[in-house]
FIFIFI-602106 format. One record per residue (C-alpha): x, y, z. Coordinates in nm, 2 decimals. Example, Ala and Ser with C-alpha at 12.3 -4.5 7.8 and 13.67 -1.06 7.14 Angstrom:
BEGIN
+--------+--------+--------+
:      u :      v :      w :
+--------+--------+--------+
:   1.23 :  -0.45 :   0.78 :
:   1.37 :  -0.11 :   0.71 :
+--------+--------+--------+
END
This chain:
BEGIN
+--------+--------+--------+
:      u :      v :      w :
+--------+--------+--------+
:   0.01 :   0.00 :   0.01 :
:   0.13 :   0.35 :  -0.11 :
:   0.29 :   0.50 :   0.22 :
:   0.09 :   0.84 :   0.20 :
:  -0.22 :   0.60 :   0.28 :
:  -0.09 :   0.46 :   0.61 :
:  -0.06 :   0.64 :   0.98 :
:   0.30 :   0.83 :   1.00 :
:   0.43 :   0.58 :   1.26 :
:   0.79 :   0.71 :   1.19 :
:   0.69 :   1.05 :   1.36 :
:   0.67 :   0.84 :   1.69 :
:   0.95 :   0.63 :   1.68 :
:   1.18 :   0.60 :   1.36 :
:   1.20 :   0.24 :   1.39 :
:   1.08 :  -0.08 :   1.57 :
:   1.44 :  -0.10 :   1.74 :
:   1.37 :   0.26 :   1.85 :
:   1.06 :   0.18 :   2.02 :
:   1.21 :  -0.14 :   2.18 :
:   1.50 :   0.06 :   2.33 :
:   1.26 :   0.33 :   2.48 :
:   1.08 :   0.03 :   2.62 :
:   1.36 :  -0.11 :   2.80 :
:   1.45 :   0.21 :   2.94 :
:   1.13 :   0.32 :   3.08 :
:   1.12 :  -0.03 :   3.25 :
:   1.47 :   0.07 :   3.35 :
:   1.40 :   0.45 :   3.48 :
:   1.11 :   0.33 :   3.70 :
:   1.32 :   0.33 :   4.02 :
:   1.35 :   0.71 :   3.92 :
:   0.97 :   0.73 :   4.02 :
:   1.01 :   0.49 :   4.32 :
:   1.31 :   0.67 :   4.52 :
:   1.00 :   0.94 :   4.60 :
:   0.78 :   0.69 :   4.79 :
:   0.73 :   0.79 :   5.15 :
:   0.89 :   1.13 :   5.09 :
:   0.60 :   1.32 :   4.94 :
:   0.53 :   1.51 :   5.27 :
:   0.88 :   1.64 :   5.31 :
:   0.74 :   1.97 :   5.13 :
:   0.60 :   2.13 :   4.81 :
:   0.93 :   2.12 :   4.63 :
:   0.95 :   1.74 :   4.65 :
:   0.56 :   1.68 :   4.56 :
:   0.65 :   1.87 :   4.26 :
:   0.93 :   1.67 :   4.15 :
:   0.78 :   1.38 :   4.24 :
:   0.45 :   1.43 :   4.04 :
:   0.69 :   1.62 :   3.70 :
:   0.90 :   1.23 :   3.73 :
:   0.58 :   1.05 :   3.73 :
:   0.41 :   1.27 :   3.46 :
:   0.72 :   1.25 :   3.23 :
:   0.73 :   0.88 :   3.25 :
:   0.37 :   0.84 :   3.21 :
:   0.44 :   1.05 :   2.89 :
:   0.69 :   0.83 :   2.81 :
:   0.46 :   0.50 :   2.86 :
:   0.20 :   0.62 :   2.67 :
:   0.41 :   0.75 :   2.35 :
:   0.55 :   0.36 :   2.34 :
:   0.16 :   0.23 :   2.40 :
:   0.02 :   0.38 :   2.11 :
:   0.30 :   0.33 :   1.87 :
:   0.28 :  -0.12 :   1.94 :
:  -0.14 :  -0.08 :   1.96 :
:  -0.13 :   0.10 :   1.65 :
:   0.10 :  -0.12 :   1.42 :
:  -0.10 :  -0.44 :   1.53 :
:  -0.47 :  -0.25 :   1.49 :
:  -0.39 :  -0.18 :   1.15 :
:  -0.24 :  -0.53 :   1.04 :
:  -0.39 :  -0.76 :   1.39 :
:  -0.21 :  -1.07 :   1.18 :
:   0.14 :  -0.86 :   1.22 :
:   0.27 :  -1.15 :   1.51 :
:   0.55 :  -0.91 :   1.59 :
:   0.30 :  -0.61 :   1.67 :
:   0.13 :  -0.83 :   1.89 :
:   0.39 :  -0.91 :   2.07 :
:   0.50 :  -0.54 :   2.06 :
:   0.16 :  -0.47 :   2.23 :
:   0.18 :  -0.72 :   2.48 :
:   0.52 :  -0.59 :   2.61 :
:   0.37 :  -0.26 :   2.60 :
:   0.08 :  -0.35 :   2.81 :
:   0.32 :  -0.57 :   3.05 :
:   0.51 :  -0.24 :   3.07 :
:   0.28 :  -0.01 :   3.15 :
:   0.13 :  -0.23 :   3.40 :
:   0.49 :  -0.17 :   3.59 :
:   0.46 :   0.16 :   3.58 :
:   0.10 :   0.18 :   3.71 :
:   0.22 :  -0.01 :   4.00 :
:   0.54 :   0.20 :   4.05 :
:   0.35 :   0.52 :   4.08 :
:   0.11 :   0.39 :   4.27 :
:   0.21 :   0.53 :   4.58 :
:   0.14 :   0.85 :   4.52 :
:  -0.23 :   0.94 :   4.56 :
:  -0.23 :   0.75 :   4.90 :
:   0.07 :   0.99 :   5.01 :
:  -0.09 :   1.28 :   4.88 :
:  -0.39 :   1.21 :   5.11 :
:  -0.21 :   1.17 :   5.37 :
:  -0.05 :   1.51 :   5.36 :
:  -0.42 :   1.67 :   5.40 :
:  -0.61 :   1.93 :   5.20 :
:  -0.49 :   2.23 :   5.47 :
:  -0.13 :   2.15 :   5.38 :
:  -0.16 :   2.15 :   5.05 :
:  -0.36 :   2.42 :   5.00 :
:  -0.09 :   2.62 :   5.23 :
:   0.19 :   2.50 :   4.98 :
:  -0.02 :   2.57 :   4.65 :
:  -0.05 :   2.93 :   4.72 :
:   0.35 :   2.89 :   4.79 :
:   0.41 :   2.76 :   4.50 :
:   0.25 :   2.84 :   4.20 :
:   0.39 :   2.52 :   3.97 :
:   0.23 :   2.31 :   4.20 :
:  -0.12 :   2.50 :   4.23 :
:  -0.15 :   2.38 :   3.85 :
:  -0.24 :   2.05 :   3.98 :
:  -0.53 :   2.23 :   4.24 :
:  -0.79 :   2.04 :   4.02 :
:  -0.66 :   1.72 :   4.06 :
:  -0.59 :   1.72 :   4.42 :
:  -0.95 :   1.84 :   4.48 :
:  -1.09 :   1.55 :   4.26 :
:  -0.86 :   1.34 :   4.48 :
:  -0.97 :   1.44 :   4.77 :
:  -1.33 :   1.41 :   4.62 :
:  -1.26 :   1.04 :   4.61 :
:  -1.10 :   0.99 :   4.91 :
:  -1.32 :   0.67 :   5.08 :
:  -1.27 :   0.51 :   4.78 :
:  -0.86 :   0.49 :   4.77 :
:  -0.71 :   0.24 :   4.92 :
:  -0.40 :   0.21 :   5.15 :
:  -0.03 :   0.19 :   4.93 :
:  -0.02 :  -0.13 :   4.96 :
:  -0.39 :  -0.23 :   4.79 :
:  -0.35 :   0.03 :   4.57 :
:  -0.02 :  -0.13 :   4.42 :
:  -0.21 :  -0.45 :   4.36 :
:  -0.49 :  -0.28 :   4.23 :
:  -0.23 :  -0.18 :   3.97 :
:  -0.07 :  -0.47 :   3.92 :
:  -0.36 :  -0.65 :   3.87 :
:  -0.50 :  -0.41 :   3.57 :
:  -0.27 :  -0.62 :   3.30 :
:  -0.40 :  -0.96 :   3.39 :
:  -0.72 :  -0.83 :   3.41 :
:  -0.76 :  -0.67 :   3.10 :
:  -0.68 :  -1.05 :   2.93 :
:  -1.03 :  -1.08 :   2.82 :
:  -1.05 :  -0.79 :   2.62 :
:  -0.73 :  -0.88 :   2.42 :
:  -0.81 :  -1.24 :   2.41 :
:  -1.11 :  -1.14 :   2.23 :
:  -1.01 :  -0.91 :   2.02 :
:  -0.71 :  -1.18 :   1.90 :
:  -1.01 :  -1.41 :   1.81 :
:  -1.25 :  -1.20 :   1.63 :
:  -0.96 :  -1.02 :   1.45 :
:  -0.67 :  -1.22 :   1.38 :
:  -0.86 :  -1.56 :   1.42 :
:  -1.20 :  -1.55 :   1.27 :
:  -1.20 :  -1.66 :   0.90 :
:  -1.51 :  -1.58 :   0.76 :
:  -1.63 :  -1.79 :   0.42 :
:  -1.67 :  -1.61 :   0.12 :
:  -2.02 :  -1.50 :   0.00 :
:  -2.12 :  -1.46 :  -0.38 :
:  -2.32 :  -1.12 :  -0.49 :
:  -2.62 :  -1.13 :  -0.73 :
:  -2.41 :  -1.22 :  -1.03 :
:  -2.25 :  -1.52 :  -0.91 :
:  -1.91 :  -1.37 :  -0.82 :
:  -1.75 :  -1.46 :  -0.51 :
:  -1.70 :  -1.15 :  -0.29 :
:  -1.47 :  -1.16 :   0.05 :
:  -1.62 :  -1.14 :   0.39 :
:  -1.37 :  -0.98 :   0.64 :
:  -1.39 :  -0.71 :   0.97 :
:  -1.30 :  -0.46 :   0.73 :
:  -1.55 :  -0.46 :   0.46 :
:  -1.83 :  -0.61 :   0.66 :
:  -2.01 :  -0.30 :   0.83 :
:  -1.86 :  -0.06 :   0.54 :
:  -1.95 :  -0.25 :   0.25 :
:  -2.14 :  -0.52 :   0.28 :
:  -2.41 :  -0.46 :   0.50 :
:  -2.45 :  -0.15 :   0.21 :
:  -2.50 :  -0.40 :  -0.10 :
:  -2.83 :  -0.31 :  -0.28 :
:  -2.90 :  -0.69 :  -0.33 :
:  -3.10 :  -0.81 :  -0.03 :
:  -2.97 :  -1.17 :  -0.08 :
:  -2.60 :  -1.06 :  -0.06 :
:  -2.68 :  -0.87 :   0.25 :
:  -2.85 :  -1.18 :   0.42 :
:  -2.57 :  -1.40 :   0.30 :
:  -2.29 :  -1.18 :   0.45 :
:  -2.46 :  -1.14 :   0.81 :
:  -2.51 :  -1.50 :   0.81 :
:  -2.19 :  -1.58 :   0.74 :
:  -2.06 :  -1.30 :   0.98 :
:  -2.28 :  -1.35 :   1.26 :
:  -2.27 :  -1.74 :   1.23 :
:  -1.89 :  -1.71 :   1.29 :
:  -1.96 :  -1.51 :   1.60 :
:  -2.23 :  -1.77 :   1.75 :
:  -1.97 :  -2.07 :   1.71 :
:  -1.72 :  -1.91 :   1.96 :
:  -2.04 :  -1.80 :   2.16 :
:  -1.94 :  -1.96 :   2.48 :
:  -1.58 :  -1.83 :   2.47 :
:  -1.71 :  -1.48 :   2.38 :
:  -1.95 :  -1.49 :   2.63 :
:  -1.68 :  -1.60 :   2.89 :
:  -1.46 :  -1.34 :   2.80 :
:  -1.73 :  -1.06 :   2.86 :
:  -1.81 :  -1.26 :   3.16 :
:  -1.45 :  -1.17 :   3.30 :
:  -1.46 :  -0.82 :   3.23 :
:  -1.77 :  -0.78 :   3.40 :
:  -1.65 :  -0.96 :   3.70 :
:  -1.34 :  -0.77 :   3.72 :
:  -1.58 :  -0.45 :   3.70 :
:  -1.74 :  -0.62 :   4.02 :
:  -1.42 :  -0.71 :   4.17 :
:  -1.28 :  -0.33 :   4.15 :
:  -1.61 :  -0.22 :   4.24 :
:  -1.58 :  -0.41 :   4.58 :
:  -1.22 :  -0.32 :   4.63 :
:  -1.31 :   0.08 :   4.63 :
:  -1.62 :   0.01 :   4.79 :
:  -1.90 :   0.13 :   4.58 :
:  -2.24 :   0.04 :   4.60 :
:  -2.27 :  -0.07 :   4.21 :
:  -2.02 :  -0.09 :   3.90 :
:  -2.25 :   0.20 :   3.73 :
:  -2.22 :   0.44 :   4.06 :
:  -1.83 :   0.33 :   4.06 :
:  -1.77 :   0.43 :   3.72 :
:  -1.93 :   0.73 :   3.68 :
:  -1.82 :   0.82 :   4.03 :
:  -1.50 :   0.85 :   3.86 :
:  -1.59 :   1.18 :   3.66 :
:  -1.85 :   1.28 :   3.93 :
:  -2.13 :   1.23 :   3.71 :
:  -2.44 :   1.11 :   3.87 :
:  -2.63 :   0.81 :   3.77 :
:  -2.92 :   1.02 :   3.71 :
:  -2.78 :   1.10 :   3.39 :
:  -2.73 :   0.79 :   3.27 :
:  -3.10 :   0.67 :   3.37 :
:  -3.21 :   0.99 :   3.20 :
:  -3.10 :   0.88 :   2.89 :
:  -3.23 :   0.54 :   2.91 :
:  -3.58 :   0.63 :   3.03 :
:  -3.58 :   0.89 :   2.75 :
:  -3.47 :   0.68 :   2.48 :
:  -3.76 :   0.43 :   2.58 :
:  -3.99 :   0.73 :   2.59 :
:  -3.92 :   0.82 :   2.24 :
:  -3.91 :   0.43 :   2.08 :
:  -4.22 :   0.56 :   1.85 :
:  -3.99 :   0.78 :   1.68 :
:  -3.79 :   0.48 :   1.62 :
:  -4.05 :   0.24 :   1.54 :
:  -4.14 :   0.56 :   1.25 :
:  -3.81 :   0.52 :   1.10 :
:  -3.84 :   0.16 :   1.03 :
:  -4.17 :   0.15 :   0.88 :
:  -4.07 :   0.42 :   0.64 :
:  -3.73 :   0.19 :   0.58 :
:  -3.94 :  -0.10 :   0.55 :
:  -4.16 :   0.04 :   0.31 :
:  -3.85 :   0.19 :   0.08 :
:  -3.70 :  -0.10 :   0.05 :
:  -4.03 :  -0.31 :  -0.04 :
:  -4.02 :  -0.56 :   0.21 :
:  -4.31 :  -0.76 :   0.44 :
:  -4.06 :  -0.76 :   0.73 :
:  -3.77 :  -0.56 :   0.76 :
:  -3.41 :  -0.74 :   0.92 :
:  -3.12 :  -0.63 :   1.06 :
:  -2.94 :  -0.69 :   0.78 :
:  -3.18 :  -0.42 :   0.59 :
:  -3.06 :  -0.15 :   0.86 :
:  -2.78 :  -0.01 :   0.60 :
:  -2.96 :  -0.14 :   0.27 :
:  -2.93 :   0.17 :   0.05 :
:  -3.28 :   0.35 :  -0.02 :
:  -3.14 :   0.59 :  -0.29 :
:  -3.11 :   0.37 :  -0.64 :
:  -2.81 :   0.59 :  -0.73 :
:  -2.52 :   0.51 :  -0.59 :
:  -2.33 :   0.84 :  -0.43 :
:  -1.92 :   0.86 :  -0.46 :
:  -1.72 :   1.05 :  -0.24 :
:  -1.35 :   1.04 :  -0.27 :
:  -1.09 :   1.07 :   0.02 :
:  -1.01 :   1.41 :  -0.09 :
:  -1.32 :   1.55 :  -0.18 :
:  -1.44 :   1.43 :   0.16 :
:  -1.17 :   1.64 :   0.31 :
:  -1.26 :   1.94 :   0.11 :
:  -1.61 :   1.93 :   0.21 :
:  -1.57 :   1.81 :   0.61 :
:  -1.37 :   2.13 :   0.59 :
:  -1.61 :   2.34 :   0.40 :
:  -1.86 :   2.27 :   0.66 :
:  -1.63 :   2.34 :   0.95 :
:  -1.58 :   2.71 :   0.80 :
:  -1.77 :   2.89 :   1.13 :
:  -1.52 :   2.71 :   1.32 :
:  -1.22 :   2.96 :   1.17 :
:  -0.95 :   2.97 :   0.95 :
:  -0.69 :   2.81 :   1.22 :
:  -0.92 :   2.50 :   1.27 :
:  -1.01 :   2.42 :   0.99 :
:  -0.59 :   2.42 :   0.80 :
:  -0.50 :   2.23 :   1.11 :
:  -0.73 :   1.96 :   1.03 :
:  -0.66 :   1.98 :   0.65 :
:  -0.29 :   1.97 :   0.69 :
:  -0.32 :   1.69 :   0.98 :
:  -0.50 :   1.48 :   0.70 :
:  -0.30 :   1.55 :   0.37 :
:  -0.01 :   1.61 :   0.48 :
:   0.09 :   1.48 :   0.85 :
:  -0.06 :   1.14 :   0.72 :
:  -0.29 :   1.11 :   1.07 :
:  -0.51 :   0.89 :   0.91 :
:  -0.45 :   0.54 :   0.83 :
:  -0.71 :   0.51 :   0.55 :
:  -0.82 :   0.16 :   0.34 :
:  -0.89 :  -0.15 :   0.42 :
:  -0.68 :  -0.46 :   0.43 :
:  -0.61 :  -0.80 :   0.55 :
:  -0.59 :  -0.80 :   0.91 :
:  -0.70 :  -0.44 :   1.00 :
:  -0.94 :  -0.42 :   1.28 :
:  -1.30 :  -0.32 :   1.25 :
:  -1.46 :   0.03 :   1.26 :
:  -1.29 :   0.31 :   1.29 :
:  -1.10 :   0.51 :   1.62 :
:  -0.87 :   0.82 :   1.72 :
:  -0.61 :   0.75 :   1.93 :
:  -0.28 :   0.92 :   2.04 :
:  -0.13 :   1.06 :   2.32 :
:   0.06 :   1.45 :   2.40 :
:   0.37 :   1.43 :   2.17 :
:   0.19 :   1.24 :   1.88 :
:  -0.05 :   1.31 :   1.61 :
:  -0.40 :   1.21 :   1.71 :
:  -0.44 :   0.90 :   1.47 :
:  -0.70 :   0.77 :   1.28 :
:  -0.78 :   0.43 :   1.20 :
:  -1.05 :   0.37 :   0.94 :
:  -1.18 :   0.18 :   0.62 :
:  -1.23 :   0.45 :   0.35 :
:  -1.48 :   0.33 :   0.06 :
:  -1.53 :   0.64 :  -0.13 :
:  -1.92 :   0.63 :   0.03 :
:  -2.10 :   0.91 :   0.21 :
:  -2.08 :   0.69 :   0.53 :
:  -1.69 :   0.68 :   0.54 :
:  -1.70 :   1.06 :   0.48 :
:  -1.91 :   1.06 :   0.75 :
:  -1.68 :   0.84 :   0.98 :
:  -1.39 :   1.07 :   0.86 :
:  -1.54 :   1.36 :   0.97 :
:  -1.67 :   1.19 :   1.33 :
:  -1.32 :   1.04 :   1.39 :
:  -1.16 :   1.43 :   1.31 :
:  -1.36 :   1.57 :   1.51 :
:  -1.18 :   1.30 :   1.80 :
:  -0.86 :   1.41 :   1.67 :
:  -0.89 :   1.81 :   1.72 :
:  -1.05 :   1.77 :   2.07 :
:  -0.72 :   1.59 :   2.11 :
:  -0.50 :   1.84 :   1.97 :
:  -0.62 :   2.11 :   2.11 :
:  -0.66 :   1.99 :   2.46 :
:  -0.26 :   1.86 :   2.43 :
:  -0.15 :   2.17 :   2.30 :
:  -0.34 :   2.36 :   2.57 :
:  -0.34 :   2.16 :   2.88 :
:  -0.01 :   2.04 :   3.05 :
:   0.00 :   1.65 :   3.08 :
:  -0.22 :   1.65 :   3.44 :
:  -0.53 :   1.78 :   3.22 :
:  -0.42 :   1.61 :   2.85 :
:  -0.66 :   1.37 :   2.85 :
:  -1.04 :   1.40 :   2.84 :
:  -1.30 :   1.13 :   2.96 :
:  -1.48 :   0.93 :   2.74 :
:  -1.82 :   1.09 :   2.84 :
:  -1.74 :   1.42 :   2.68 :
:  -1.50 :   1.21 :   2.38 :
:  -1.85 :   1.19 :   2.16 :
:  -1.95 :   1.50 :   2.18 :
:  -1.70 :   1.63 :   2.01 :
:  -1.72 :   1.38 :   1.72 :
:  -2.06 :   1.41 :   1.65 :
:  -2.02 :   1.76 :   1.65 :
:  -1.86 :   1.73 :   1.31 :
:  -2.10 :   1.52 :   1.20 :
:  -2.40 :   1.75 :   1.32 :
:  -2.21 :   2.07 :   1.15 :
:  -2.13 :   1.87 :   0.81 :
:  -2.51 :   1.77 :   0.77 :
:  -2.60 :   2.13 :   0.86 :
:  -2.40 :   2.28 :   0.60 :
:  -2.48 :   2.02 :   0.29 :
:  -2.84 :   1.95 :   0.36 :
:  -2.91 :   2.36 :   0.26 :
:  -2.62 :   2.42 :   0.04 :
:  -2.65 :   2.11 :  -0.18 :
:  -2.94 :   2.09 :  -0.47 :
:  -2.89 :   1.75 :  -0.55 :
:  -3.16 :   1.55 :  -0.43 :
:  -2.97 :   1.16 :  -0.41 :
:  -2.68 :   1.33 :  -0.23 :
:  -2.92 :   1.50 :   0.04 :
:  -3.09 :   1.17 :   0.01 :
:  -2.76 :   0.96 :   0.12 :
:  -2.70 :   1.23 :   0.36 :
:  -3.04 :   1.17 :   0.59 :
:  -2.97 :   0.79 :   0.55 :
:  -2.63 :   0.82 :   0.67 :
:  -2.77 :   1.08 :   0.98 :
:  -3.01 :   0.81 :   1.06 :
:  -3.01 :   0.49 :   0.96 :
:  -2.58 :   0.53 :   1.03 :
:  -2.47 :   0.76 :   1.28 :
:  -2.80 :   0.78 :   1.48 :
:  -2.86 :   0.42 :   1.45 :
:  -2.57 :   0.32 :   1.59 :
:  -2.54 :   0.59 :   1.85 :
:  -2.87 :   0.64 :   1.90 :
:  -3.05 :   0.33 :   1.89 :
:  -2.80 :   0.03 :   1.93 :
:  -2.58 :   0.21 :   2.19 :
:  -2.85 :   0.30 :   2.40 :
:  -2.98 :  -0.09 :   2.36 :
:  -2.63 :  -0.19 :   2.45 :
:  -2.65 :   0.00 :   2.77 :
:  -2.96 :  -0.16 :   2.91 :
:  -2.76 :  -0.49 :   2.80 :
:  -2.46 :  -0.36 :   3.03 :
:  -2.67 :  -0.26 :   3.29 :
:  -2.83 :  -0.57 :   3.34 :
:  -2.54 :  -0.82 :   3.34 :
:  -2.35 :  -0.62 :   3.55 :
:  -2.66 :  -0.60 :   3.78 :
:  -2.69 :  -1.01 :   3.70 :
:  -2.30 :  -1.06 :   3.77 :
:  -2.34 :  -0.84 :   4.12 :
:  -2.61 :  -1.06 :   4.25 :
:  -2.39 :  -1.35 :   4.15 :
:  -2.60 :  -1.46 :   3.92 :
:  -2.40 :  -1.66 :   3.58 :
:  -2.38 :  -1.51 :   3.33 :
:  -2.34 :  -1.73 :   3.00 :
:  -2.36 :  -1.72 :   2.62 :
:  -2.77 :  -1.87 :   2.64 :
:  -2.85 :  -1.59 :   2.89 :
:  -2.66 :  -1.30 :   2.71 :
:  -2.82 :  -1.36 :   2.35 :
:  -3.19 :  -1.39 :   2.52 :
:  -3.14 :  -1.09 :   2.73 :
:  -3.01 :  -0.89 :   2.36 :
:  -3.28 :  -1.02 :   2.11 :
:  -3.54 :  -0.91 :   2.43 :
:  -3.41 :  -0.59 :   2.42 :
:  -3.39 :  -0.53 :   2.03 :
:  -3.73 :  -0.70 :   2.00 :
:  -3.89 :  -0.39 :   2.18 :
:  -3.67 :  -0.15 :   2.03 :
:  -3.77 :  -0.23 :   1.67 :
:  -4.10 :  -0.30 :   1.74 :
:  -4.40 :  -0.45 :   1.54 :
:  -4.28 :  -0.60 :   1.15 :
:  -3.92 :  -0.71 :   1.22 :
:  -3.83 :  -1.00 :   1.12 :
:  -3.63 :  -1.11 :   1.46 :
:  -3.41 :  -1.42 :   1.44 :
:  -3.34 :  -1.44 :   1.82 :
:  -2.98 :  -1.62 :   1.78 :
:  -2.83 :  -1.40 :   1.53 :
:  -2.94 :  -1.09 :   1.65 :
:  -2.90 :  -1.22 :   2.00 :
:  -2.49 :  -1.26 :   1.95 :
:  -2.47 :  -0.86 :   1.87 :
:  -2.35 :  -0.77 :   2.16 :
:  -2.04 :  -0.99 :   2.10 :
:  -1.94 :  -0.79 :   1.78 :
:  -1.89 :  -0.45 :   2.01 :
:  -1.55 :  -0.44 :   2.17 :
:  -1.68 :  -0.14 :   2.30 :
:  -1.82 :  -0.37 :   2.62 :
:  -1.51 :  -0.41 :   2.76 :
:  -1.46 :  -0.01 :   2.83 :
:  -1.68 :   0.03 :   3.13 :
:  -1.99 :   0.18 :   3.11 :
:  -1.86 :   0.36 :   2.80 :
:  -2.18 :   0.31 :   2.54 :
:  -2.45 :   0.52 :   2.71 :
:  -2.22 :   0.78 :   2.64 :
:  -2.24 :   0.77 :   2.28 :
:  -2.56 :   0.86 :   2.30 :
:  -2.52 :   1.17 :   2.58 :
:  -2.26 :   1.27 :   2.31 :
:  -2.49 :   1.29 :   2.00 :
:  -2.69 :   1.49 :   2.21 :
:  -2.46 :   1.72 :   2.34 :
:  -2.32 :   1.75 :   1.99 :
:  -2.64 :   1.85 :   1.85 :
:  -2.69 :   2.12 :   2.10 :
:  -2.34 :   2.28 :   2.03 :
:  -2.38 :   2.23 :   1.63 :
:  -2.76 :   2.41 :   1.69 :
:  -2.61 :   2.69 :   1.86 :
:  -2.32 :   2.78 :   1.62 :
:  -2.53 :   2.73 :   1.30 :
:  -2.78 :   2.93 :   1.47 :
:  -2.53 :   3.21 :   1.49 :
:  -2.60 :   3.26 :   1.89 :
:  -2.32 :   3.50 :   2.03 :
:  -2.01 :   3.32 :   2.17 :
:  -2.13 :   2.98 :   2.04 :
:  -1.81 :   2.90 :   1.84 :
:  -1.54 :   3.04 :   2.11 :
:  -1.76 :   2.85 :   2.35 :
:  -1.71 :   2.54 :   2.18 :
:  -1.36 :   2.63 :   2.15 :
:  -1.33 :   2.66 :   2.50 :
:  -1.47 :   2.32 :   2.59 :
:  -1.20 :   2.10 :   2.30 :
:  -0.91 :   2.29 :   2.47 :
:  -1.02 :   2.21 :   2.82 :
:  -0.90 :   1.83 :   2.86 :
:  -0.95 :   1.73 :   3.18 :
:  -0.91 :   2.04 :   3.40 :
:  -1.23 :   2.02 :   3.55 :
:  -1.52 :   1.80 :   3.59 :
:  -1.70 :   1.67 :   3.25 :
:  -2.05 :   1.81 :   3.32 :
:  -1.86 :   2.11 :   3.37 :
:  -1.64 :   2.15 :   3.11 :
:  -1.92 :   2.08 :   2.88 :
:  -2.14 :   2.37 :   3.01 :
:  -1.85 :   2.56 :   2.85 :
:  -2.02 :   2.49 :   2.54 :
:  -2.39 :   2.57 :   2.63 :
:  -2.43 :   2.19 :   2.68 :
:  -2.65 :   2.05 :   3.00 :
:  -2.66 :   1.69 :   3.00 :
:  -2.79 :   1.67 :   3.35 :
:  -3.15 :   1.74 :   3.25 :
:  -3.33 :   1.47 :   2.96 :
:  -3.40 :   1.81 :   2.75 :
:  -3.09 :   1.76 :   2.57 :
:  -3.17 :   1.42 :   2.44 :
:  -3.53 :   1.53 :   2.35 :
:  -3.38 :   1.80 :   2.14 :
:  -3.18 :   1.56 :   1.91 :
:  -3.49 :   1.34 :   1.87 :
:  -3.65 :   1.65 :   1.76 :
:  -3.34 :   1.66 :   1.50 :
:  -3.37 :   1.35 :   1.45 :
:  -3.73 :   1.37 :   1.33 :
:  -3.66 :   1.66 :   1.08 :
:  -3.44 :   1.45 :   0.93 :
:  -3.74 :   1.16 :   0.91 :
:  -3.97 :   1.44 :   0.76 :
:  -3.72 :   1.53 :   0.52 :
:  -3.66 :   1.15 :   0.41 :
:  -4.05 :   1.14 :   0.33 :
:  -4.00 :   1.44 :   0.11 :
:  -3.73 :   1.35 :  -0.08 :
:  -3.83 :   1.02 :  -0.15 :
:  -4.17 :   1.12 :  -0.30 :
+--------+--------+--------+
END
């Protein structure tokens, strides 16, 4: 493959050998942070030196981890990359364990003494929010010995996720299918979502869906055991840190009330008739008696709309013009010159798309671009993550250089909302508009505002069962997933319970504790922010840029309020359902 189409690996490390040397050096440098253990109370300067040393080591460790992880994800059949990732994970576990003394010792210093030190030392005062957050969490921070053990077990307890990734991305080999002309088509993780589920021929789509889901069903017990192990690890951490539930434990870390989660679920269930209206419209447009799962991405438009990678970049940049020249030029240069994006499908490439990096690297994107509106939207989405990372890394010290998963999906969906807002009003091509709305409702909204809330309900129930000590088996997971989707899809749906019930196994997101719900809150926050900018409200752009630059320098809900987004209220979710209804209205008009 042409190098310009791949991620800029050499900008991180010039070679695998250089990566190996740095990884070994990080392990050798661990004593440089351990030397401060037991000494943090000696004074402000010692504490600041310790924090500086820890952050420098963590920053280097993150860079090593990104290089290995990205190398593996772009080709999961690469055994060398798999070995590098395993080594990076082990290294990171050692670093996490080595710095685990930090929080218990800072708590022992006491808030009053820390406040005095911060008034005396401006450099230490940078950590004020981090210290405040630590004392908020004090009841759930354990002794130095326990914290060290919790750091050590992080690597082995993450093994279920790695095992599932290796099984589904590297070991799964799917049978080829035939198109309507009898030609063989390979089924891969790279082309299943992006191409095969978009085939106009229903028989071919069904064949691809059957082959794909049956491979997962063939390994149902292993996949269920892996997810169960991950859920049990969450229960272990919940109990080790004295939380009342896994949901409370997960949301407590970001200071998010559980009411935010339940608001989303309740509002989603209340608005299921909106989804039923869309499914009925799609069923009629496709001319089928009952809609099946593999019909969800089938093209309604007869005319195929093609968008090249370069054209997609142009349209995305054009749509983001209200964000200002610097924002747009940074994005364009990152994609076309600095090689942020590993763009095209290849055998062994992990399925899906993501943005990843660390302070000191580019915000890289892995995806499988296929010259369609769907791929353009995916690119816009991931570039939202990348610009969020770029601006956070540029404006925040390492201590606040990450942002929470809760706010992450706001930035990504914001790009898509801005793109549709611009292109639906500027394009005169009926087929292009319909393709945009199809992608919006049938692609983006279906994934983030239907599949993800449904998976969030599944995740909550499976965790609650584990908390009660009930077994989690393949059969019970399949039955639960099928029941939830049956409610979601409503009448006139061809419920293949065994295959639809295996859907949970196709979402590696479930290995990130209570992450999937944030896709739905994220798309809600995104449309609230985009709406303000598209309506030309005063300071909307400046406020949104302030949010992107904030990183984790404040709590997630507070950071979002800078952009005028309030996710403590169901109103923001309701507003996004109204946006979706408007898309459905426009779809009906265009289909006449």
